[in-house]
C-alpha positions, 0 to 999 in steps of 0.5 A, spaced: 500 500 500 505 504 501 513 505 499 519 502 501 520 508 507 514 506 510 514 499 511 513 500 518 506 502 517 504 495 516 506 493 523 502 499 525 496 497 521 497 490 525 497 493 532 491 498 531 487 495 526 486 488 529 479 487 526 479 479 524 475 481 518 480 485 515 484 479 512 486 483 505 489 489 504 490 488 496 487 494 492 482 489 488 479 487 481 473 489 479 469 483 475 466 484 468 458 485 469 457 479 465 461 475 470 458 475 477 462 471 482 458 465 483 464 461 485 465 465 491 462 462 498 457 467 501 461 468 507 466 471 503 462 475 498 465 481 502 472 480 500 470 479 492 474 484 489 480 482 493 479 475 491 478 477 484 485 480 484 489 474 486 484 469 482 486 473 476 493 474 477 494 467 478 489 465 472 491 459 468 497 457 473 496 449 475 496 449 482 493 442 484 497 438 488 503 444 488 507 447 493 505 455 493 509 460 496 506 467 497 512 472 499 509 478 503 503 475 505 500 480 509 494 479 513 493 472 510 487 473 505 491 471 499 493 464 502 486 464 504 484 464 497 489 459 495 487 454 501 479 455 500 479 456 492 484 451 489 487 444 490 494 447 492 497 441 496 501 446 501 501 453 502 506 458 505 505 465 507 512 469 508 512 476 511 517 480 515 512 483 519 511 479 526 505 482 528 502 480 521 504 473 522 501 473 529 495 475 526 494 470 521 496 464 525 490 467 530 485 468 525 486 463 519 485 456 521 487 453 514 490 446 515 494 446 509 497 453 510 503 455 514 505 462 516 512 464 517 516 470 519 521 471 513 525 476 509 523 477 501 531 478 500 533 472 504 527 467 503 527 461 509 526 456 503 531 451 500 533 452 493 528 449 488 523 447 493 516 450 491 512 450 485 509 457 484 511 463 488 506 469 488 508 476 490 502 481 490 502 488 492 509 487 496 515 488 492 515 496 492 517 495 500 523 491 498 529 496 497 534 490 494 529 488 488 534 484 484 535 480 490 528 479 491 528 476 484 534 472 485 531 469 491 524 467 487 528 464 482 532 460 487 527 457 491 523 455 485 523 448 482 525 448 474 519 450 470 516 453 476 511 459 475 512 466 478 506 470 479 507 477 480 503 484 480 504 491 484 503 498 482 509 501 478 511 508 477 507 512 483 511 518 483 510 519 491 514 513 492 521 514 492 524 508 488 528 508 482 522 505 477 526 505 471 532 501 474 527 496 477 524 495 471 531 494 468 532 489 473 525 485 472 527 485 464 534 482 466 531 477 471 533 469 469 525 468 467 521 466 461 516 471 460 509 468 459 505 474 460 505 481 462 498 485 463 496 492 465 490 491 469 490 498 472 482 500 470 479 494 473 483 495 479 481 502 479 474 500 479 475 496 485 478 501 489 473 506 487 467 501 489 463 501 495 465 494 496 473 496 495 479 497 500 477 505 501 470 504 504 473 497 508 478 501 511 473 507 513 468 503 516 474 501 521 474 508 524 473 509 532 474 514 537 481 511 538 484 510 531 480 515 527 486 519 525 490 513 523 484 511 519 483 517 516 491 518 514 490 511 510 484 513 507 487 519 504 493 515 501 488 511 498 484 516 495 491 519 492 493 513 489 486 512 486 486 519 483 493 518 481 491 512 477 485 516 474 490 521 471 494 515 469 500 517 473 500 510 476 500 503 472 498 497 476 501 491 472 501 483 472 506 478 470 507 471 469 514 468 469 517 461 468 523 458 471 527 455 465 
């Protein structure tokens, strides 16, 4: 949600917004009007925009019987999707924020999911040990982007898949975007697809069921200033997307 200089923000979210229903922080993806979300359980309908995003980012990837690692698992929503809506054999969520990992272990009761504290630039996994790596809206927090990509390549099995999506070129996040794009282009993966999904992400973020309204609804007397700050930043992101000064991009890669 925020930039590399504000990574501690997520620790504060975990402390000040402990609501167990807030399991997603991704921006979401608005489905086409002709494609209602009948695949989503009634108990998960409030998360439909967020579930749509992770489903879209991982679309076409064989998950049945596979070992999946999410780097930057946050509050566990994407792992919830993988456990409830796919046939993945084993799912691991790694996050640098210990409070997030404690939250996930307390809230998510998913038999095939393990949440671990770990650094994206030094993943706690053996080489060639996972079939699929997912990174969704977290890479902008990694100061050494090339090392993150190298670690993803290391832990993937041969022919493994890397599903990756994040916002790019956001001016108020102080990153060398051109350098990061060169690093991504030079990484030792085979490019399977590249997609600009800015429009459906913007639609989800702008909807009454989107992240802005979800966060706004959590305000109370003790956290209102903090919540208002998050909402203001999300509104800025939304405006930046509308004026095309931000791109939300998704890739799929294969390790050869």
